[in-house]
C-alpha positions in Angstrom: 0.3 0.2 0.0 1.2 3.3 -0.8 -0.8 6.5 0.5 -0.2 10.4 -1.4 -0.7 13.4 0.2 -1.5 15.9 -1.5 -1.0 18.9 1.3 -2.1 21.9 -1.7 -5.8 20.3 -1.9 -6.1 19.7 1.7 -8.4 22.3 3.3 -7.8 20.7 7.1 -11.4 19.5 7.9 -10.1 16.7 10.5 -11.6 14.2 8.8 -9.1 11.8 8.0 -7.7 12.8 12.0 -11.1 12.1 13.2 -12.1 8.3 11.5 -8.1 7.1 11.9 -6.4 9.7 15.0 -3.8 6.3 15.0 -2.4 7.1 11.6 -3.6 11.0 10.0 -2.8 13.8 11.8 -3.6 17.1 11.0 -0.5 19.9 12.1 0.0 23.5 10.9 -3.3 22.9 8.7 -1.7 20.2 6.7 -2.8 16.2 6.7 0.4 14.0 8.1 0.7 10.5 8.2 2.2 9.1 11.8 3.2 6.0 10.4 4.7 4.3 7.5 1.7 2.5 5.9 4.2 -0.2 4.5 3.5 -1.5 8.9 -0.6 -0.9 8.4 -2.4 -4.1 9.7 -5.0 -5.3 7.8 -7.2 -3.1 10.1 -5.1 -0.2 9.4 -5.4 -0.7 5.9 -9.3 -0.4 5.4 -9.4 2.2 7.9 -6.7 4.3 5.7 -9.0 3.4 2.8 -12.3 4.9 4.5 -10.5 8.1 5.6 -9.4 7.9 1.7 -13.1 8.1 0.2 -14.4 10.1 3.2 -11.7 13.0 2.1 -13.8 16.2 0.7 -11.1 17.2 -1.6 -9.4 14.4 -2.7 -5.8 14.8 -0.8 -5.4 11.5 0.2 -4.9 8.6 -3.1 -4.1 5.0 -2.3 -2.3 3.0 -4.2 -1.9 -0.8 -3.8 2.1 -2.0 -4.5 
């Protein structure tokens, strides 16, 4: 799993941090990752996909490697 964050699209709404606070945070108005996606558990991968789908601006993109 590879996650790309488009910080120029982020509006700091906090949806990502609300859904998966162990994976995402909003710092200084920009989304960031709290851990490497390569270390995600299956549950965390599901949460990451949920976050990407819920992001209102599409600032989080997930691809499978």
